[in-house]
VONURO-574991 format. One line per 3 residues: their letters; for each residue y, x, z of N, C-alpha, C. Coordinates in pm, 1 decimal. Last residue first. Layout:
// VONURO-574991
a> Y X Z Y X Z Y X Z  ...
END
This chain:
// VONURO-574991
kns> -3459.0 -4960.8 3518.4 -3558.2 -4862.3 3474.7 -3611.4 -4891.2 3337.2  -3282.0 -5135.9 3634.4 -3230.3 -5041.6 3533.7 -3332.0 -4937.8 3488.1  -3389.2 -5287.4 3834.7 -3331.3 -5359.1 3721.1 -3281.8 -5267.1 3609.9
eay> -3473.9 -5089.5 4015.3 -3571.8 -5182.4 3955.8 -3515.2 -5249.6 3831.0  -3231.1 -4974.1 4091.7 -3331.5 -4893.4 4023.4 -3431.7 -4983.3 3950.2  -3112.4 -5195.7 4223.3 -3049.2 -5135.2 4105.7 -3152.2 -5056.8 4025.5
aam> -3294.5 -5235.5 4431.3 -3269.6 -5343.9 4335.5 -3206.1 -5288.2 4208.7  -3271.0 -4990.9 4567.1 -3399.1 -5028.5 4506.8 -3379.5 -5137.9 4402.4  -3003.5 -5004.5 4653.1 -3047.2 -4896.0 4565.2 -3176.6 -4932.7 4493.6
aap> -3015.1 -5230.0 4818.6 -2927.8 -5230.6 4700.9 -2968.8 -5122.6 4602.4  -3194.9 -5137.9 5015.2 -3227.6 -5256.3 4935.2 -3144.1 -5261.7 4808.1  -3054.2 -4921.7 5130.7 -3179.3 -4897.8 5057.3 -3215.9 -5016.0 4967.2
trl> -2699.5 -4957.4 5061.5 -2818.6 -4982.8 5142.4 -2943.7 -4948.4 5062.0  -2493.2 -4916.3 4885.6 -2478.4 -4862.8 5020.5 -2601.3 -4882.1 5108.9  -2389.8 -4920.1 4608.8 -2530.1 -4902.2 4648.0 -2536.8 -4841.1 4787.6
dai> -2127.9 -4913.4 4539.7 -2186.7 -5044.5 4567.3 -2330.0 -5035.2 4618.6  -2076.6 -4649.8 4479.9 -2011.1 -4707.7 4597.6 -2069.2 -4843.3 4636.0  -2212.9 -4617.7 4231.6 -2264.6 -4557.0 4355.1 -2205.1 -4621.3 4479.8
ved> -2078.8 -4705.9 4011.6 -2176.1 -4797.4 4073.2 -2220.2 -4747.3 4211.4  -1926.0 -4502.4 3913.3 -1855.6 -4621.9 3959.9 -1948.9 -4722.7 4027.2  -2119.1 -4315.7 3828.6 -2038.9 -4288.8 3948.6 -1973.3 -4415.0 4002.9
pis> -2430.8 -4463.9 3723.5 -2291.8 -4423.4 3698.0 -2213.4 -4407.4 3828.7  -2743.3 -4347.5 3734.8 -2656.2 -4431.8 3815.0 -2512.1 -4384.1 3793.0  -3026.3 -4359.6 3537.8 -2895.2 -4297.5 3552.9 -2807.0 -4395.7 3629.2
igf> -3378.8 -4299.9 3599.5 -3262.6 -4384.3 3571.7 -3135.5 -4301.2 3580.8  -3629.1 -4211.9 3692.2 -3592.4 -4198.2 3551.8 -3477.4 -4288.7 3510.6  -3695.3 -4206.2 3956.2 -3719.1 -4330.8 3885.0 -3678.7 -4327.0 3737.9
ede> -3640.1 -3940.4 4036.7 -3764.4 -4006.7 4076.2 -3797.4 -4126.7 3987.6  -3379.3 -3894.0 3943.2 -3492.4 -3814.1 3894.9 -3624.8 -3884.9 3918.2  -3238.6 -4086.9 4092.8 -3230.5 -4085.2 3947.0 -3349.5 -4010.3 3887.5
atm> -3299.3 -4004.7 4353.6 -3345.9 -4135.3 4306.1 -3342.5 -4141.9 4153.0  -3163.9 -3759.7 4353.6 -3308.5 -3762.3 4373.8 -3366.8 -3894.2 4323.4  -2900.4 -3850.0 4321.8 -2959.9 -3761.9 4221.1 -3112.7 -3761.2 4232.4
vit> -2869.1 -4000.1 4559.6 -2856.7 -4063.9 4428.3 -2924.0 -3979.0 4320.6  -2899.0 -3797.5 4753.5 -2988.2 -3914.7 4752.8 -2987.0 -3981.1 4615.7  -2680.7 -3633.3 4684.0 -2817.5 -3581.9 4677.9 -2918.8 -3695.5 4672.6
vvs> -2467.3 -3807.0 4736.2 -2486.5 -3753.7 4600.9 -2629.7 -3703.3 4585.1  -2504.1 -3841.6 5012.0 -2512.2 -3956.6 4922.7 -2537.7 -3910.0 4779.6  -2456.4 -3581.7 5103.4 -2588.6 -3642.1 5120.9 -2607.2 -3760.9 5027.4
lsd> -2185.4 -3560.1 5041.3 -2280.9 -3470.4 4977.0 -2423.3 -3526.4 4987.1  -2072.4 -3753.8 5212.1 -2063.2 -3770.0 5066.8 -2161.6 -3680.4 4992.2  -2314.1 -3815.1 5476.1 -2181.7 -3776.8 5427.4 -2183.9 -3782.9 5274.8
agl> -2486.2 -4062.7 5665.1 -2480.4 -3975.4 5548.1 -2335.3 -3940.2 5515.9  -2539.3 -4232.0 5884.5 -2461.9 -4109.4 5903.0 -2457.7 -4014.3 5785.0  -2650.2 -4481.0 5896.0 -2741.9 -4367.4 5895.8 -2671.8 -4232.1 5900.2
ddv> -2436.5 -4664.2 5902.6 -2546.0 -4676.8 5997.9 -2632.1 -4551.7 6009.0  -2246.8 -4567.2 5708.0 -2203.9 -4616.8 5839.2 -2316.5 -4620.5 5942.5  -2413.1 -4474.8 5486.8 -2306.3 -4395.3 5547.0 -2279.0 -4440.7 5690.6
ida> -2606.2 -4669.9 5438.7 -2643.6 -4528.3 5433.7 -2539.0 -4439.7 5500.4  -2667.8 -4948.5 5626.0 -2565.4 -4882.8 5545.9 -2589.2 -4731.8 5553.2  -2970.4 -5122.5 5607.1 -2892.1 -5021.1 5679.0 -2791.7 -4958.1 5583.1
dds> -3142.9 -5309.3 5502.0 -2999.8 -5333.2 5488.5 -2913.2 -5234.9 5567.6  -3397.6 -5222.0 5565.0 -3364.0 -5245.6 5424.8 -3213.8 -5254.6 5402.9  -3383.6 -4961.7 5815.8 -3398.2 -5101.5 5774.5 -3352.5 -5116.0 5629.9
isa> -3557.4 -4684.6 5917.0 -3452.4 -4728.9 5824.9 -3478.3 -4874.0 5784.4  -3769.6 -4591.0 6057.0 -3656.0 -4639.6 6135.5 -3543.2 -4694.8 6048.5  -3944.7 -4487.6 5877.5 -3980.9 -4615.0 5940.3 -3865.2 -4674.9 6019.2
adi> -3839.7 -4238.7 5819.7 -3825.6 -4346.0 5721.3 -3854.8 -4482.4 5781.9  -3660.3 -4053.5 6050.2 -3787.4 -4120.1 6024.3 -3766.5 -4237.6 5929.1  -3444.7 -3796.6 5913.6 -3475.1 -3905.3 6006.5 -3608.4 -3967.4 5966.4
hle> -3300.3 -3621.8 5741.7 -3388.4 -3572.0 5848.6 -3409.1 -3676.3 5957.9  -3168.3 -3699.4 5519.6 -3095.5 -3711.1 5646.6 -3177.4 -3665.6 5767.0  -3355.0 -3655.5 5315.0 -3221.5 -3595.4 5306.6 -3152.0 -3593.4 5442.3
eai> -3575.8 -3805.8 5404.8 -3589.5 -3662.4 5379.1 -3453.1 -3593.7 5379.5  -3463.9 -4064.1 5414.2 -3513.1 -4000.5 5536.7 -3524.8 -3849.5 5520.0  -3412.9 -4111.0 5142.4 -3302.7 -4109.5 5239.0 -3345.0 -4035.0 5365.0
iek> -3676.6 -4105.6 5046.2 -3576.0 -4012.5 4992.0 -3460.2 -3998.1 5090.2  -3786.3 -4319.5 5190.6 -3839.1 -4183.7 5209.0 -3739.5 -4079.8 5160.0  -3639.5 -4532.5 5084.3 -3626.7 -4500.3 5227.3 -3677.3 -4359.6 5255.5
ire> -3738.6 -4522.7 4823.9 -3595.0 -4501.6 4848.7 -3574.0 -4462.1 4994.7  -4003.2 -4592.9 4876.4 -3974.3 -4458.3 4826.2 -3826.0 -4425.1 4844.1  -3969.8 -4859.2 4954.9 -4023.3 -4762.1 5051.0 -3995.3 -4619.7 5006.3
lm> -3874.2 -4971.1 4715.5 -3790.0 -4970.5 4835.3 -3839.1 -4866.8 4936.5  -4096.1 -4948.7 4547.9 -3976.2 -4871.7 4518.1 -3885.4 -4861.4 4641.1
END
């Protein structure tokens, strides 16, 4: 799941998935803007069949955090 999260992020931000560390901050380290974050979250929701409430999104700043949330809420 973590690798797929990285692929989703890489596709949205047009970067190499292999260059994304598990603990990279999606905004601060990878340069995502708010629209990119929304797109990443929506894609992850569709991909994993989960719903991520708006109030949780701010806490999911790294691929590892997103994967852990998706894993525990599927």
